[in-house]
C-alpha positions as CSV (number, residue, x, y, z in Angstrom):
1,M,20.1,194.4,60.2
2,R,21.7,195.4,63.7
3,C,24.3,193.5,65.6
4,T,23.9,193.5,69.4
5,V,25.9,192.0,72.2
6,A,23.9,189.2,73.6
7,S,24.4,190.2,77.3
8,S,22.9,192.4,79.9
9,V,26.2,194.3,80.1
10,P,26.1,197.4,77.8
11,F,28.7,197.4,75.1
12,A,30.6,200.4,76.5
13,L,31.0,198.9,79.8
14,F,32.3,195.7,78.1
15,L,34.9,197.6,76.2
16,A,36.0,199.5,79.4
17,A,36.3,196.3,81.3
18,A,38.3,194.6,78.4
19,F,40.8,197.3,78.0
20,S,41.2,198.5,81.7
21,Y,44.5,199.4,83.2
22,D,45.1,197.5,86.4
23,G,47.4,200.2,87.8
24,L,50.4,197.7,87.7
25,M,53.8,199.3,87.2
26,P,56.1,198.1,84.5
27,S,58.5,195.4,85.8
28,F,61.1,192.7,85.0
29,D,62.9,189.9,86.9
30,I,66.6,189.5,87.1
31,V,67.4,185.9,87.2
32,S,70.4,183.5,86.8
33,Q,69.3,180.5,84.7
34,V,71.3,177.9,82.7
35,N,69.7,176.1,79.8
36,S,69.7,172.4,80.7
37,M,69.5,171.4,77.1
38,E,72.9,173.3,76.3
39,I,74.5,171.6,79.3
40,E,73.3,168.1,78.0
41,N,74.5,168.9,74.6
42,A,78.0,170.1,75.8
43,V,78.3,166.9,77.9
44,N,77.4,164.7,75.0
45,Q,80.0,166.5,72.9
46,A,82.7,166.0,75.5
47,K,81.7,162.2,75.6
48,K,82.0,161.9,71.9
49,E,85.4,163.6,72.1
50,L,86.4,161.2,74.8
51,A,85.5,158.2,72.8
52,N,87.6,159.3,69.9
53,R,90.8,160.6,71.8
54,F,93.8,158.4,71.4
55,D,95.2,159.2,74.8
56,F,92.0,157.8,76.5
57,K,91.9,154.5,74.4
58,G,91.5,151.6,76.9
59,S,91.2,153.8,79.9
60,K,88.3,153.9,82.3
61,A,87.6,157.5,82.0
62,E,83.9,158.6,82.3
63,I,81.8,161.8,82.1
64,V,78.4,161.6,83.7
65,L,75.7,164.3,83.9
66,E,73.2,164.2,86.8
67,K,70.7,167.0,86.9
68,T,72.9,169.9,88.1
69,E,76.2,168.1,88.4
70,I,78.8,166.7,86.0
71,K,80.9,163.9,87.4
72,L,84.3,163.1,86.0
73,T,86.3,159.9,86.8
74,A,89.6,158.7,85.5
75,E,92.5,156.6,86.5
76,D,94.8,159.5,87.4
77,A,94.7,163.1,88.1
78,Y,96.1,164.1,84.7
79,K,93.3,162.5,82.9
80,V,90.6,164.1,85.2
81,R,92.3,167.5,84.5
82,T,92.0,166.7,80.7
83,L,88.5,165.7,81.0
84,N,87.7,168.9,83.0
85,E,89.3,171.0,80.3
86,M,87.2,169.3,77.7
87,V,83.9,169.7,79.5
88,I,84.6,173.3,80.4
89,G,85.6,174.1,76.8
90,K,82.3,172.5,75.5
91,L,80.3,174.4,78.0
92,A,81.9,177.7,77.0
93,K,81.4,176.9,73.3
94,R,77.7,176.2,73.9
95,G,77.3,179.7,75.5
96,I,77.1,178.7,79.1
97,S,78.6,181.4,81.4
98,L,81.5,180.0,83.5
99,K,80.1,182.0,86.3
100,S,77.4,179.4,86.4
101,V,79.9,176.7,86.8
102,E,81.6,175.7,90.1
103,Q,84.5,173.3,89.8
104,C,85.2,171.2,93.0
105,D,88.6,170.0,93.9
106,P,89.5,166.5,92.6
107,D,89.3,163.6,95.0
108,I,92.3,161.3,94.7
109,S,91.9,157.7,96.1
110,P,95.0,155.9,97.6
111,L,95.2,153.8,94.4
112,G,95.4,156.9,92.3
113,H,91.8,156.9,90.8
114,T,90.6,160.4,90.7
115,R,87.1,161.9,90.7
116,Q,85.9,165.5,90.2
117,S,82.5,167.1,90.1
118,I,81.5,170.2,88.3
119,K,78.3,171.9,89.8
120,I,76.0,174.0,87.7
121,K,74.5,176.8,89.6
122,N,70.9,178.0,88.9
123,G,69.3,180.9,90.6
124,I,70.6,183.9,92.5
125,E,71.8,183.3,96.1
126,S,70.4,185.7,98.7
127,A,73.7,187.5,99.4
128,V,74.2,188.1,95.6
129,A,70.6,189.1,95.4
130,K,71.2,191.7,98.1
131,E,74.3,192.9,96.3
132,I,72.2,193.5,93.2
133,T,69.4,195.4,95.0
134,G,72.1,197.4,96.8
135,F,73.7,198.3,93.5
136,I,70.3,199.3,92.1
137,R,69.6,201.5,95.2
138,E,73.0,203.2,95.0
139,G,72.4,204.1,91.4
140,K,69.5,206.3,92.6
141,F,67.1,204.9,90.0
142,K,63.4,205.6,90.4
143,V,62.6,201.9,90.9
144,T,61.8,199.6,93.6
145,T,63.5,196.2,94.1
146,Q,62.2,193.0,95.8
147,I,64.0,189.7,96.4
148,Q,61.6,186.9,95.5
149,G,63.4,183.5,96.2
150,D,66.1,183.1,93.7
151,E,65.3,186.1,91.6
152,V,65.0,189.8,91.9
153,R,61.9,191.8,90.8
154,V,62.4,195.4,89.7
155,N,59.4,197.7,89.3
156,G,59.3,201.3,88.0
157,K,56.9,204.0,86.7
158,S,58.4,204.1,83.2
159,R,59.9,201.7,80.8
160,D,62.7,204.0,80.1
161,E,63.8,203.9,83.7
162,L,63.6,200.0,83.7
163,Q,65.8,199.9,80.6
164,T,68.4,202.2,82.3
165,V,68.5,199.8,85.2
166,I,68.9,196.9,82.8
167,A,71.9,198.6,81.1
168,A,73.6,199.5,84.5
169,V,73.2,195.9,85.8
170,R,74.5,194.5,82.5
171,A,77.6,196.8,82.7
172,H,78.4,195.8,86.3
173,E,80.3,192.6,87.0
174,F,78.5,190.4,89.4
175,T,79.6,186.9,90.7
176,V,76.7,185.3,88.7
177,A,75.5,185.5,85.2
178,V,72.3,187.6,85.0
179,Q,69.5,187.4,82.6
180,F,66.4,189.7,82.3
181,V,63.0,188.1,81.9
182,N,59.3,188.7,82.3
183,F,59.3,192.3,81.1
184,R,55.8,193.5,81.8
185,E,54.3,196.9,81.0
């Protein structure tokens, strides 16, 4: 008994179409992303510590997470500074780069109540993206770079060249934490 493809397309053409090479070059994206679940976990841990701390018993100290901002409120500047240290410590323990965290100056009301916000930065700003592409160009790598919104796409002819670029970017100190995603061959 013979097996045949139930189509008008010959089997050889079917295989050629299924395994064709589109001519796309290997590429990857450089991004700066923060895991929102890790931020939420860090804030929850800080809230638990706040509830158990003796020096905060009976005070109106509070830690609130709103999308990309953590708001700290307390009765005085010392307690807000302590809350800040707690939250930053928990973020660091959860593996969140402190380059992705922006601490604003505390706001002190005339009555002494203090508020502070900690902003979480996601994405690469255009100035930093230009710095990254400039660094890659100065390295004389055989790749092309393209800024796409808040990420940088790097294309190259060989996988080895892309891995060399990744190693060079990792070794260089940028103002944002960078990750490498969407590696395509």
